N, C-alpha and C positions, 0 to 999 in steps of 0.2 A: 371544642363540642363542636369544630368546625375541620374541613380542608378540601381538597381537592379545587378541582374546577369549578369555579359559581357563578351563576345566571347573574347577570345586575340587580336583580330581586333580591337574589340571596345573598349577596353584595352589603347591599341597605340591608336588611334582617340584621349584619352583623356589624352594621355600623353604627345602630339602634343600641345593639347588646354592650359595644363598648363607650357609649355615653353612658347608660344604663349602667355600668359599670364603675366608669365618674363616679356618675352621682349620687352612689352610696357610700361614697368616701365622702361627704359635702352633708356638712349639718343643714339635714332638711326644713328646707322652709313651707311653707305651703305653697309657694310657686313650683316649686320644684318637685313635691307633691303632685304636682298638676301637671309638670314635664312628663312623669312616671306617668299616670295616664295616658295617655298622648300615645307613647311608646305602647305603651300594653295594645290600646286601641288599633295602631297601626298593624301591630302584628300580629293579632290577631284576624284581623280583615286581611292580609298578607296569606296565613294560614290558613283561611275559608276559602281564597282563591284555589289555593297550593294542591290541597285534599281534594277539590272538586277536577281539577287537574288532573291527577293523580286517577283518578276513578274514570275520568276519560279515555285515558293511554289503557288502561286493564278491557274497556270497552272494545277501543280499535283494535288490541292482540287478542281476543274472542274475534271479535270481523273478519280480523285477516285470517284464521286458521280457520273458520267456515268458511270463507271464499276459496281457500286452499281444497276442501274436502275432508278435513277434518285429521289429517293425517295425526297417527298414534306420537308423531316425536313431537309436533306441533300442539298437541293435544294438550301435552307431558306440561310446554310449557307454560300452558293457560293456568294448569293447577298450579304453578309455581305462584304465578305473577297471585294467582287468587289468596295462596299462603299470606304470599305478603301483605296486600291488601287487608287484611282478617288483621291478621300480629300488627299490623301499624294500625287501626280502628279498636282496638284494645287497648294498643300504646296512649292513643289521644284522646281515649275515652279516661282510660284511668286520670291520665293531668288534668283536662278539664272536671273530673273531679275534684281535684285538689285547688283548682279556682275555684271552684262552689264553696269548699269547705272555707277558703279566704276572705272569697265576697261574704262570707255568712258573719265571719271573725270580726268582718269592716262594719256592719252593720249593714249591710244591703248599698244599694244607693239612692240618692237624694233625687225624688220623682222632678223635684225640681231644678237645680244645680246639677243633677245629673256624675255628680262624683260621689265617693264615698262617701258614708257616713261619718267613717273612723280609719282615713284612710291610711293612719301612722302608728298605728296601732303594731310596735314591734314586737313584744309581750307575746303576743297571741301568736305571730309568727315562727318562738324560737319555741312556744310550749308547741306548736301544732308540727312546724316541719321540724323542730333537733332535737326535739321530748325532754329539754331540761336536761342537768348531770347527769342521765341516765343513758341520753341519749336514744332514743326508742321514736324517734319522730318519721311520717310519715315521710321526709326526704331520705332518709336509710333505702325505705321499699322502692323508692322510686331512681336510685341509685340503682338495685338489683337488677328492677324493671330497666332501665334503659341500657343498661352494661349486655342482659339478656340478648334482647331487643337487637343491641351491635352486631352480637352473635351470631344471630339468626340471619339476618340479610349479609354477613360474609357467606355463607353459603352460596347465594345469586351471585353474590358482588364483590368480588376478591379486594378491590379497592376502597369500602366500605370503612372505616374506621371499628380499632379491634376493643375498643369500650368510648360509648357516646358521653358518660359521667366519670370527672377526671377530679382527683385529688390537688392538694396543692402543687405538691412532688410530681405530678402527672401534669399539669396544665402548663403549659411553657408559658403563659400570659404572665402565672404569677410565681415560677419559682425561683428566680433571682429575689423574690421580696422575702428577708428573712420572717418576717410573722406572717404572708400568709401559704406561705407555703409548708407549713408546718400545720394545717386545717387541712379536715377533712372536706370531703366533696360538698355534705349538708354544710356547715357551719362556713363554708363560701359565699354561698350563693344564696343563705337564709336567715347569717348570724345578723345579728343586730339586723334587722332589715324589715323599713315598712311593707303592711301591707300592700299596698297600692306599687314597691316592687316588686314584693315577690310574684306578684300577679304576671308584670313582666320580665320575669326572667323563667317563668313557665312558661307561656305564651314564646318567648323567645328557643326554650326546649325542645316544645312542639314542632317549629320551624327546622329546626335541624331533625327532628323524625321522619318528618313530612320530606324533608330536603332529598335524602336517600333513601326514602322511598321512594322519590322520583328517578334517581339513580339507576337505582336496581332495577323497574318496572320498562324503565331505556334500555339496559342490556339485554334482559330477557326478550322484549320486545327485536331484539333484535335475531335472536338466533332462533324467529319462524320462519321456515324453510331454511334452516340453516345447510341442512344436508342436501339441497339443492343448490349444485355451482349454476349461477346466473353470469356469462360472460356476454361484457359491454364492448367487448374490444374482437373484431371479428374481420376479419387478413385474408389475401390468399399468399400461399407459399406455393416456390416449387422447389426438389430439392435435382440436383441432377447427377446421373453417375461419374458422371466426368466434366467438368467448365473447358477442358483442354481436347480437342477433337481433331481426328488428321485429315485432310481432305478423302474422300470417298469412303469414307469412316461412319457409321449412323450414330446421331445426339440421341440419347436417353436421356430420360427426366420423370419424373411424377409433379403431375400438379395437382394444390389441395386446398380446404377451407382450417383456418388457426383459427382457433381467439383464446381470449385472457380474459380474467375479470378483475378488476380493480378492490373486488369484495377477500379475493386470495392472498395475501403475500407468502409465495414458494418458497423451499428453500433450495439449492439447486450444488450438485456436486460433480465435478468430473475424475473416475477412479481415485476417489476419496478424497478428492483438492477442493472444497468449498469454492465459487465461479461467484461472482455479481451479476444482479437479476435488472435489469430494465425495461419497465412497460411491460412489466411477466413475460420478458427473453432471456434465457443465461445468455453469458456472452461467457463465449469457448474460447481460449485459447492459447498455445501452450506452445513450446518447441519441440518437432520430432523428431528425432534421434535415429541413429545412424540401426542397421538392424541387419537381418545375415540377405544381403542382395541376393537373389536372383542372378539368371544367365544375362538379362537385362539390365540390371542394374536396377532391381525392384524390391521394396521389402514390404510384405504386408503386416499392417498391421491394424488392432480396435482397439475404440477408447469407448470406455460403459459411462455412463450419466444414470443419476438418478434427480427426481422430480420430486421431492415433501412439499407438502403443502398441510396441514392442519384446520377439519369446517368450524365451523360454530358451534357447530356441537361435542366440542374434544376429539374426534375421532381423527386421528394424524392418514394420511392416504399416498403411497408412493408407487411414482410409476416409474420401470427402468428401459432404458437407451440405449443398446447397444451398436456401435456405428463403426463399419469398415474404413478405412484409408492407407492410400498409398506413399510410401517414403519413396522418392528417387533420392540416387546417390547423385551426387552433387558432381561438377564436374570441375576440376581446378584447373584451370588455364596460366603457369608459367611465363613469364615472360624472361630470358635471361640471351645472353649473348650464345650463348653454350646449353643447351637446355637440359643436355647428359650429363656434363661433366662443370667439376670447379677445379680451381686452383688453390695448393698448399699454401695457410697461412697467405692466402688474400682475401681482401673482402669483396668477394664473390656479388654482388647486389642483385636480387630477387624483384620481381614482382607478382605476388600470386593472388590472382583474383577467380571470385567465385561465383559467374552472373547469374545461378539460380536462387542466388539468396538475395537480392538485389538490397535494397538500401539496412536487409539488417546485418548484410555482413556486419562482422567485428571479429578479423581476426586474430590471434594468438598462434606463436611458434614457438617447437621446441625440439630440439635437433640431435642424435646421439653421432658424436664424434666431431662435434664442431661445435663452434660459439657461435648465439643469433642474435644479432640487433637490432630490432624493432625498427621500423622508418618514419619520418614523420607525418606518412601520406599511406593512408591507409591499403594494406597488401602489401608495401614496402618494407624492404628487408636487406641485412645484410646477415652474411653465412662466410664466415671463417673456418674453413675445415683443422682440424688437428692430427688427422688419420686417412688414411688411403679410401675407407669406402665412411659415406655419413647416409644417416638416415634422417629425411627433416617429416616433422610432421607440423598436421595443421587444425587444431580448432576454430568455432566459430563462435562466438557466446560459452564458450564451457563446453559444447558439442564438439565428436572428434567429428572431423570433415573428410580428413584423408592422410596419405603420407608418401613420399618420392623419396627413390631412393639414386646417388648421386656417382660415379666416381672421382674420385679424387686426382688431378695431374700435380706434378713437382713442375714449380715450376721453368721455365728453359731459361740454358744461361746467354747471357748477352753475348755477342758480339764486339770483339776488343777492334778499334782502327786508328790508324794515327793521322793525322792533319797536318800540311806543310802549308804555310800562307794560305790557310783556309779549302783546302783542298786535299782528299783523300788523296796519301803517299799511294803512286803503283809499285806493290814490292815486286812487282816482273820485269818491269824496264827500269826501277830504281831511281836515282836522282843524280845533278851532278855536282863534284867535287866541288868545296868541302861540305857541299850539305846544311839544311836550314839550321839558319839561329835558333829558331823557336817549335817544339816542337807542341802539337795539342794531341791528347790520348784520350779516347775519347771510350762509354761501351752503348753499343748498337741492342736496345731489345727487340725481342722477337717477334716482328711485325701480328701474327696472330695476337699473341698475349698483348702487347701495345693495344691493339683494337679495341679487346675486349673488356682488358683490366689500365685505364691509363694512369690510374693513385697512383699501380704498383707497379707498374714499369720504365721508376725512376732512376738509372743506373749513375753511377759515377765511381768512376776508376780512383781510390785511392792510396795506390801503394803499389810503386812499379821503379823500374833502376834501366835508364837506358846506356847500350853499354858500345864502344869505337871499338871494332872487328878487326883486326891485320890477321891474315892469314887464319892460325884453329886459334890463337889468344888477341884476349883486349885489352886497349891499350889506354884507353879514360874509360870512365861511367861516371852521370850524375843521377843522382834519387832523383825524382816525381813523386808529389804527395796532391796536386791537385791538377786541374784538365791540359796545364799548361807548364813545359818547363824549357829553362832557357840552356842551349845548347853550343856556348860562344866557345867555350874550352874543349867542346871533342870539335868544332866548326875548324881552329885555330892547328890541330893536329891530324885535319882528315888530309889524305892520300888519295888517287885512285886509286879503286879498287875493295879498298876498306869497302865497310859494310856495317850499316847500325842496326843495332840489334835490340827490342825493347819487351822487357820480361818482368811481367804483369805480377807481382802478388798479392794482391786485395781490391775486391771490386765492393763497394755496398748499392744495397738496392735501400731507396724509398719506398715504405706501403701505402693505404690509404690512409692512414693516422698520423703522419711523418714521424715514422717511428723505424730507424733506421737502423739494416741487420745486412753482414758476412755473405757473400755470394764465397762458397766454398773453391776453392782456387784449382782449376786443371791444369796448371803450371804453363800456361796461354803462352804465345811469343807471336813478334813482330820481327821479321828482316827485312831489311830490302838493301839493292846495291849501290855505295856513291861513283859514281862512272870519271 
């Protein structure tokens, strides 16, 4: 018969009851019987004080309602509180009537010692409270009254227990005791119990009744004036049409008082989604999404909020707020050596930033006609085109930002040159006979392409043939597979008037991934005269 949050006084009563229960299990001596009487006296004293305090709470409710002008809602609170007091008085009176019957069975109190004349007579307790084998004693009537009282309180105090009188199966204190859990309420509390212990048990039951009455009266007291919202926190606020204005234009705003109440715990939603509430203020935060932008790049939108709270009288109140806002189309800044074109099958590096998003910028990229590799830094990416047109899509935090179309260029062919002694061969003037002993053949990339994509502009001539030509026919040849090729055999045969012809068969390009690919041949060649 206990639970909920208890005051120190209530905790003391509970401790006394535990001591009482433990002492009932002992062989009762006269000293122990005297201790029971001490516990009973203490509980009775506390109950008298609690009863008086509860009467004071009722008087306080009446006085507050009278000062507030006896509003109908508050008058109903007084009527409910009076009903609780009346029911409690009847319950207490019934319990005290049982006490008087037990005292009479004990032979009354000895005027000299102050103790009961027959405190240990448990048979009289059994007959009065349990009623012998037929179980028609007063404890069964007490059980019904206690549980009816609990049901009565719950209509005003949901925290009140469903039952105040528990059987062994219902009482958590004895559920694990195989013997005690089989007993009913009367047997647990009064079977084989000395009269003085039974008196202490009844005092404890009375304390439980008074405790839950105190809780119920306290909750009723809080409902006085509950439909009047009292604002403890008042503060000034301002709402501007826009926080950003251009020079020469007007700044417009409204300034007003706002307030919140510690007694009101509102719930708030925005577009149906719940939001957190701090100090009575809803914290609105959401990611603005793209819309139907006008010619100036703005999209007008609205959000709808609801503030709902329940007053102490149980009535729900809801306020609705509709607020307009403007979503500005974010501007993408794309940094690249060539903003409008990309090179086919090359690692074109881009840096895409959206300054309007600031620190919230969290980009992701996708493309049609290309493969995208996200870079190590925010906004950096490498795009490898696989078709002649590429569409790059940019999002931030899952929200679309915009897209950009690119044309795709083919990689320009490199220029093949021949070097002798580290210097380019002059194909117009030629060289003195018998010509160079070693020749270097190189593929020189297009200057613009090299400047834009240096990692993709690495070439190597991998297959070529060097001919010694006399008249209209070759008289010797050497195969080359690398930059340098030895012409010793050809130089030994060379005569003035002969020509050196270089027929390039294969060039390879190394891309940004250090992978090589063959550059399609255009049957290019280099020819110079031996003078």
